[in-house]
ChimeraX commands (.cxc) that place a marker at each C-alpha (Angstrom):
marker #1 position 3.63,-99.77,-43.93 radius 0.5
marker #1 position 1.88,-102.17,-41.02 radius 0.5
marker #1 position 4.74,-101.72,-38.92 radius 0.5
marker #1 position 4.53,-98.12,-38.91 radius 0.5
marker #1 position 0.73,-98.24,-38.35 radius 0.5
marker #1 position 1.37,-100.18,-35.36 radius 0.5
marker #1 position 4.08,-98.01,-33.93 radius 0.5
marker #1 position 1.49,-95.18,-33.99 radius 0.5
marker #1 position -1.08,-97.45,-32.83 radius 0.5
marker #1 position 1.41,-97.74,-29.55 radius 0.5
marker #1 position 2.42,-94.50,-29.16 radius 0.5
marker #1 position -1.15,-93.14,-28.96 radius 0.5
marker #1 position -1.95,-95.88,-26.33 radius 0.5
marker #1 position 1.10,-94.58,-24.53 radius 0.5
marker #1 position 0.05,-91.11,-24.73 radius 0.5
marker #1 position -3.49,-91.97,-23.78 radius 0.5
marker #1 position -2.00,-93.29,-20.32 radius 0.5
marker #1 position 0.45,-90.57,-19.70 radius 0.5
marker #1 position -2.95,-88.19,-20.15 radius 0.5
marker #1 position -4.71,-90.12,-17.64 radius 0.5
marker #1 position -1.69,-89.94,-15.23 radius 0.5
marker #1 position -2.04,-86.23,-15.83 radius 0.5
marker #1 position -5.61,-86.22,-14.63 radius 0.5
marker #1 position -5.01,-88.41,-11.50 radius 0.5
marker #1 position -2.07,-86.39,-10.58 radius 0.5
marker #1 position -4.36,-83.36,-10.85 radius 0.5
marker #1 position -6.50,-84.73,-8.10 radius 0.5
marker #1 position -3.73,-85.60,-5.80 radius 0.5
marker #1 position -3.94,-82.07,-4.10 radius 0.5
marker #1 position -7.74,-82.84,-3.09 radius 0.5
marker #1 position -6.85,-85.63,-1.05 radius 0.5
marker #1 position -3.58,-84.47,0.46 radius 0.5
marker #1 position -4.20,-80.74,1.19 radius 0.5
marker #1 position -0.97,-80.04,-0.32 radius 0.5
marker #1 position -0.27,-78.49,-3.67 radius 0.5
marker #1 position 1.89,-80.60,-6.49 radius 0.5
marker #1 position 5.61,-79.45,-6.62 radius 0.5
marker #1 position 6.33,-77.88,-10.22 radius 0.5
marker #1 position 10.12,-78.94,-9.77 radius 0.5
marker #1 position 9.12,-82.58,-8.85 radius 0.5
marker #1 position 10.64,-84.39,-12.14 radius 0.5
marker #1 position 7.45,-86.36,-12.55 radius 0.5
marker #1 position 4.87,-83.85,-12.29 radius 0.5
marker #1 position 7.25,-81.57,-14.83 radius 0.5
marker #1 position 7.37,-84.31,-17.23 radius 0.5
marker #1 position 3.36,-84.82,-17.33 radius 0.5
marker #1 position 2.96,-81.23,-17.73 radius 0.5
marker #1 position 5.16,-80.79,-20.43 radius 0.5
marker #1 position 4.14,-83.54,-22.29 radius 0.5
marker #1 position 0.31,-83.25,-21.88 radius 0.5
marker #1 position -0.11,-79.18,-21.94 radius 0.5
marker #1 position 0.68,-78.80,-25.54 radius 0.5
marker #1 position -2.30,-80.99,-26.54 radius 0.5
marker #1 position -4.75,-79.80,-23.54 radius 0.5
marker #1 position -3.60,-76.01,-23.95 radius 0.5
marker #1 position -5.76,-75.73,-27.45 radius 0.5
marker #1 position -8.82,-77.60,-26.33 radius 0.5
marker #1 position -8.99,-75.89,-22.98 radius 0.5
marker #1 position -9.88,-72.61,-24.68 radius 0.5
marker #1 position -12.88,-74.28,-25.80 radius 0.5
marker #1 position -13.90,-77.02,-23.26 radius 0.5
marker #1 position -13.90,-75.33,-19.70 radius 0.5
marker #1 position -17.31,-74.87,-18.17 radius 0.5
marker #1 position -17.08,-73.36,-15.06 radius 0.5
marker #1 position -14.69,-75.07,-12.95 radius 0.5
marker #1 position -14.93,-78.31,-14.70 radius 0.5
marker #1 position -12.19,-78.83,-17.35 radius 0.5
marker #1 position -13.29,-81.24,-20.24 radius 0.5
marker #1 position -10.08,-81.01,-22.23 radius 0.5
marker #1 position -8.56,-84.27,-20.83 radius 0.5
marker #1 position -11.63,-86.03,-21.96 radius 0.5
marker #1 position -11.72,-84.70,-25.46 radius 0.5
marker #1 position -8.01,-85.44,-25.77 radius 0.5
marker #1 position -8.69,-88.89,-24.76 radius 0.5
marker #1 position -11.67,-89.21,-27.05 radius 0.5
marker #1 position -9.52,-87.35,-30.01 radius 0.5
marker #1 position -6.61,-89.92,-29.19 radius 0.5
marker #1 position -8.81,-93.11,-29.49 radius 0.5
marker #1 position -10.79,-91.63,-32.96 radius 0.5
marker #1 position -7.22,-90.87,-34.43 radius 0.5
marker #1 position -5.98,-94.29,-33.24 radius 0.5
marker #1 position -9.12,-96.37,-34.77 radius 0.5
marker #1 position -8.83,-94.56,-37.93 radius 0.5
marker #1 position -4.96,-95.27,-38.08 radius 0.5
marker #1 position -5.60,-99.06,-37.43 radius 0.5
marker #1 position -8.63,-99.36,-39.64 radius 0.5
marker #1 position -6.57,-97.81,-42.55 radius 0.5
marker #1 position -4.27,-100.92,-42.37 radius 0.5
marker link #1:1,2 radius 0.2
marker link #1:2,3 radius 0.2
marker link #1:3,4 radius 0.2
marker link #1:4,5 radius 0.2
marker link #1:5,6 radius 0.2
marker link #1:6,7 radius 0.2
marker link #1:7,8 radius 0.2
marker link #1:8,9 radius 0.2
marker link #1:9,10 radius 0.2
marker link #1:10,11 radius 0.2
marker link #1:11,12 radius 0.2
marker link #1:12,13 radius 0.2
marker link #1:13,14 radius 0.2
marker link #1:14,15 radius 0.2
marker link #1:15,16 radius 0.2
marker link #1:16,17 radius 0.2
marker link #1:17,18 radius 0.2
marker link #1:18,19 radius 0.2
marker link #1:19,20 radius 0.2
marker link #1:20,21 radius 0.2
marker link #1:21,22 radius 0.2
marker link #1:22,23 radius 0.2
marker link #1:23,24 radius 0.2
marker link #1:24,25 radius 0.2
marker link #1:25,26 radius 0.2
marker link #1:26,27 radius 0.2
marker link #1:27,28 radius 0.2
marker link #1:28,29 radius 0.2
marker link #1:29,30 radius 0.2
marker link #1:30,31 radius 0.2
marker link #1:31,32 radius 0.2
marker link #1:32,33 radius 0.2
marker link #1:33,34 radius 0.2
marker link #1:34,35 radius 0.2
marker link #1:35,36 radius 0.2
marker link #1:36,37 radius 0.2
marker link #1:37,38 radius 0.2
marker link #1:38,39 radius 0.2
marker link #1:39,40 radius 0.2
marker link #1:40,41 radius 0.2
marker link #1:41,42 radius 0.2
marker link #1:42,43 radius 0.2
marker link #1:43,44 radius 0.2
marker link #1:44,45 radius 0.2
marker link #1:45,46 radius 0.2
marker link #1:46,47 radius 0.2
marker link #1:47,48 radius 0.2
marker link #1:48,49 radius 0.2
marker link #1:49,50 radius 0.2
marker link #1:50,51 radius 0.2
marker link #1:51,52 radius 0.2
marker link #1:52,53 radius 0.2
marker link #1:53,54 radius 0.2
marker link #1:54,55 radius 0.2
marker link #1:55,56 radius 0.2
marker link #1:56,57 radius 0.2
marker link #1:57,58 radius 0.2
marker link #1:58,59 radius 0.2
marker link #1:59,60 radius 0.2
marker link #1:60,61 radius 0.2
marker link #1:61,62 radius 0.2
marker link #1:62,63 radius 0.2
marker link #1:63,64 radius 0.2
marker link #1:64,65 radius 0.2
marker link #1:65,66 radius 0.2
marker link #1:66,67 radius 0.2
marker link #1:67,68 radius 0.2
marker link #1:68,69 radius 0.2
marker link #1:69,70 radius 0.2
marker link #1:70,71 radius 0.2
marker link #1:71,72 radius 0.2
marker link #1:72,73 radius 0.2
marker link #1:73,74 radius 0.2
marker link #1:74,75 radius 0.2
marker link #1:75,76 radius 0.2
marker link #1:76,77 radius 0.2
marker link #1:77,78 radius 0.2
marker link #1:78,79 radius 0.2
marker link #1:79,80 radius 0.2
marker link #1:80,81 radius 0.2
marker link #1:81,82 radius 0.2
marker link #1:82,83 radius 0.2
marker link #1:83,84 radius 0.2
marker link #1:84,85 radius 0.2
marker link #1:85,86 radius 0.2
marker link #1:86,87 radius 0.2
marker link #1:87,88 radius 0.2
view
């Protein structure tokens, strides 16, 4: 059973890094004055993997032009990860 919990913890960490990459990727157009190419395989992967988690959170966590859904998702992932690892 503990091996399963370790795998879940690793998956949560990997997803957290993917989410962080999505956030950093969203800042690129501010510095380059070019929009992201939605057909780029890396951009498409990051959007496809993170959007199912961010979309429901975004309904409640957008304040003006500030989208707090990635922050909420990262906090939620850390809480779930801590709960899973502490249950072992």
